[in-house]
C-alpha positions as CSV (number, residue, x, y, z in Angstrom):
1,X,-13.2,-30.6,-35.7
2,X,-14.6,-28.3,-32.4
3,X,-17.2,-26.1,-33.0
4,X,-15.9,-22.4,-31.7
5,X,-19.4,-20.9,-32.3
6,X,-20.2,-18.8,-29.1
7,X,-16.5,-19.0,-27.4
8,X,-15.1,-16.1,-26.5
9,X,-11.1,-15.4,-27.2
10,X,-10.2,-12.1,-25.8
11,X,-12.2,-9.4,-27.4
12,X,-13.6,-11.7,-29.8
13,X,-16.9,-13.8,-29.8
14,X,-17.2,-16.6,-32.4
15,X,-20.5,-16.3,-34.4
16,X,-19.9,-19.4,-36.8
17,X,-17.6,-21.2,-39.3
18,X,-17.0,-20.0,-42.8
19,X,-16.3,-21.4,-45.8
20,X,-12.8,-19.6,-46.4
21,X,-9.6,-21.1,-45.0
22,X,-6.7,-18.9,-44.0
23,X,-3.2,-20.6,-44.5
24,X,-5.2,-23.7,-44.9
25,X,-6.9,-23.4,-41.6
26,X,-10.5,-23.2,-40.9
27,X,-11.5,-19.5,-40.5
28,X,-14.4,-18.4,-38.3
29,X,-16.3,-15.4,-38.4
30,X,-16.0,-13.0,-35.0
31,X,-17.4,-10.3,-33.6
32,X,-15.2,-8.2,-31.6
33,X,-16.4,-6.1,-28.7
34,X,-15.9,-2.8,-30.4
35,X,-18.9,-3.9,-32.8
36,X,-16.6,-4.9,-35.8
37,X,-16.6,-8.2,-37.5
38,X,-13.5,-10.3,-38.7
39,X,-12.6,-13.7,-40.0
40,X,-9.6,-15.7,-37.8
41,X,-8.5,-18.9,-38.4
42,X,-8.6,-21.8,-36.2
43,X,-4.9,-21.9,-35.5
44,X,-4.7,-18.3,-34.3
45,X,-7.5,-18.5,-32.2
46,X,-6.6,-21.6,-30.2
47,X,-3.0,-20.1,-29.9
48,X,-4.4,-16.5,-28.8
49,X,-2.4,-14.9,-31.6
50,X,-5.7,-13.1,-32.5
51,X,-7.9,-11.5,-29.8
52,X,-9.3,-8.5,-31.7
53,X,-10.1,-7.2,-35.0
54,X,-7.4,-5.1,-34.5
55,X,-8.6,-2.4,-32.0
56,X,-6.3,-3.7,-29.3
57,X,-3.5,-2.7,-31.6
58,X,-4.5,0.5,-31.9
59,X,-5.3,1.0,-28.0
60,X,-1.7,-0.2,-27.4
61,X,-0.7,3.0,-28.3
62,X,-3.6,5.3,-27.7
63,X,-2.6,5.6,-23.7
64,X,-1.3,9.7,-23.8
65,X,-2.3,11.6,-20.8
66,X,-3.9,8.2,-19.1
67,X,-2.6,7.2,-15.6
68,X,-1.2,4.1,-14.3
69,X,-0.5,4.1,-10.6
70,X,1.9,7.3,-10.0
71,X,2.6,7.5,-13.7
72,X,0.8,9.8,-15.9
73,X,1.9,9.5,-19.6
74,X,3.0,12.7,-21.4
75,X,4.3,11.1,-25.4
76,X,5.4,8.2,-26.9
77,X,9.4,7.8,-27.3
78,X,9.4,4.7,-29.6
79,X,6.9,2.7,-32.0
80,X,6.9,-1.2,-32.4
81,X,5.8,-4.0,-30.5
82,X,7.4,-2.6,-27.5
83,X,6.9,1.0,-27.6
84,X,7.8,3.1,-24.8
85,X,6.2,6.0,-23.5
86,X,7.8,8.9,-21.3
87,X,5.8,9.3,-18.4
88,X,5.6,11.6,-15.1
89,X,5.8,10.5,-11.9
90,X,3.3,12.0,-8.9
91,X,6.8,12.5,-7.3
92,X,7.8,14.5,-10.1
93,X,10.4,12.5,-11.7
94,X,10.1,11.2,-15.0
95,X,10.9,8.4,-16.4
96,X,10.7,6.0,-19.9
97,X,8.5,3.1,-19.9
98,X,7.1,0.4,-21.9
99,X,3.7,0.6,-22.9
100,X,2.8,-3.1,-22.2
101,X,4.3,-2.7,-18.9
102,X,2.0,0.2,-18.1
103,X,-1.1,-1.7,-19.1
104,X,-0.3,-4.9,-16.9
105,X,0.4,-3.1,-13.8
106,X,4.3,-3.9,-14.0
107,X,5.6,-0.5,-13.3
108,X,3.4,1.8,-11.6
109,X,6.0,4.6,-10.3
110,X,9.5,5.8,-11.2
111,X,10.8,3.6,-8.3
112,X,9.9,6.3,-5.6
113,X,7.5,3.5,-4.0
114,X,10.3,1.4,-3.1
115,X,11.3,4.3,-0.4
116,X,7.4,5.2,0.5
117,X,6.1,1.8,2.1
118,X,3.0,3.7,3.7
119,X,2.3,5.0,-0.1
120,X,2.4,1.5,-1.4
121,X,0.0,0.1,1.1
122,X,-2.2,3.0,-0.1
123,X,-2.0,1.7,-3.4
124,X,-2.6,-2.1,-2.1
125,X,-5.5,-1.2,-0.9
126,X,-7.3,1.1,-3.2
127,X,-5.9,0.4,-6.9
128,X,-5.0,-3.5,-6.4
129,X,-1.7,-2.8,-8.9
130,X,1.3,-4.2,-9.2
131,X,4.7,-2.0,-8.4
132,X,7.7,-4.3,-9.8
133,X,9.9,-1.3,-9.3
134,X,10.2,-2.3,-5.6
135,X,9.8,-5.2,-3.2
136,X,6.1,-5.0,-2.8
137,X,4.0,-6.9,-4.7
138,X,0.6,-6.8,-5.3
139,X,-2.2,-9.2,-7.1
140,X,-3.4,-7.2,-10.2
141,X,-7.1,-7.6,-11.3
142,X,-8.0,-10.1,-14.2
143,X,-7.7,-8.5,-17.6
144,X,-11.0,-8.1,-19.1
145,X,-9.1,-9.6,-22.5
146,X,-7.9,-13.0,-20.1
147,X,-8.6,-16.2,-21.8
148,X,-8.5,-18.3,-19.1
149,X,-10.1,-15.8,-16.2
150,X,-7.1,-16.3,-14.4
151,X,-4.5,-13.8,-13.5
152,X,-1.1,-14.6,-14.8
153,X,-2.5,-17.6,-16.9
154,X,-2.4,-17.6,-20.4
155,X,-2.7,-20.2,-23.3
156,X,0.1,-21.0,-25.5
157,X,0.2,-22.7,-28.4
158,X,-3.2,-24.7,-27.3
159,X,-1.7,-25.3,-23.5
160,X,-2.0,-23.4,-20.0
161,X,1.3,-21.4,-19.4
162,X,1.5,-19.8,-15.5
163,X,4.0,-16.9,-15.3
164,X,4.4,-14.2,-12.7
165,X,6.3,-10.9,-12.6
166,X,8.7,-9.8,-9.8
167,X,11.3,-7.2,-9.7
168,X,10.8,-6.0,-13.5
169,X,11.3,-9.9,-14.7
170,X,8.7,-12.3,-15.7
171,X,9.0,-15.7,-14.6
172,X,7.7,-18.6,-16.7
173,X,6.3,-21.1,-13.8
174,X,4.7,-24.0,-16.1
175,X,3.3,-25.1,-19.0
176,X,0.5,-27.8,-19.1
177,X,-2.5,-29.2,-20.7
178,X,-3.8,-29.0,-17.4
179,X,-5.6,-25.6,-16.3
180,X,-5.7,-27.0,-12.5
181,X,-1.8,-27.3,-12.8
182,X,-1.0,-23.5,-14.0
183,X,-3.3,-22.0,-11.7
184,X,-1.5,-23.5,-8.4
185,X,1.8,-23.0,-9.7
186,X,0.7,-19.3,-10.1
187,X,-1.2,-19.7,-6.4
188,X,1.9,-21.0,-5.4
189,X,4.3,-18.2,-6.5
190,X,1.9,-15.3,-5.4
191,X,2.3,-17.0,-1.7
192,X,6.1,-17.2,-2.1
193,X,6.1,-13.3,-3.5
194,X,3.8,-12.4,-0.3
195,X,6.0,-14.0,2.3
196,X,9.3,-12.5,0.9
197,X,10.8,-16.1,-0.5
198,X,10.3,-15.9,-4.0
199,X,13.7,-16.2,-5.0
200,X,14.4,-19.3,-2.7
201,X,10.9,-20.7,-4.3
202,X,11.5,-20.0,-7.9
203,X,15.2,-21.4,-7.4
204,X,14.0,-24.6,-6.2
205,X,11.6,-25.1,-9.2
206,X,14.5,-24.5,-11.5
207,X,16.4,-26.9,-9.7
208,X,13.1,-29.2,-9.7
209,X,13.5,-29.0,-13.7
210,X,16.7,-29.4,-13.8
211,X,16.7,-32.6,-12.4
212,X,13.6,-33.7,-14.1
213,X,15.5,-33.0,-17.3
214,X,18.2,-35.1,-16.6
215,X,16.2,-38.1,-15.5
216,X,14.5,-37.9,-19.1
217,X,18.3,-37.5,-21.0
218,X,19.2,-40.6,-18.8
219,X,16.2,-42.5,-20.3
220,X,16.8,-41.8,-23.5
221,X,20.4,-42.9,-22.9
222,X,20.0,-46.6,-21.6
């Protein structure tokens, strides 16, 4: 078994292996950045299912009064994994936004930035955030909880998955055992967005996937 001691998974640092099992998988004693300790299975660590002692879940909802771009959170409107929050924009409008969209920088205004490119440029230069309510795309900073350390690349079931947000939609780019392949896909997608050719680029990527799928099916039919 691969020794995970000393490795970081989100906010967790693995201290060492225990004699316990969780759903048949070896449990590792981990220390969270908040100071708490918890036991997490090998399976959950590797697939990114557990990234903290539980404090991340609390932080997910503890955003009342915080500012995200032009939005200030007023109150929570719904509960659950995709809780939404009522926010007031700097332009005076109010809008309901999902918490994950706020934290990940997907939504930073009520939509008013679309008509104010000068203001959007200011955000780009000073805050390095993403405004998916407009056609403007800015590269976000890497989250401190990132497993790979690469913006837009995460680990799903032991493989590297690249994705990118564009116009309030998340696009899956590639899933690979090779981190460099996932990273390159993300880089190419960013360039396409900045050049204004993303829609053509993603269409070509989907067509390439479709053709590869047809070739695979044809081999099985022979």
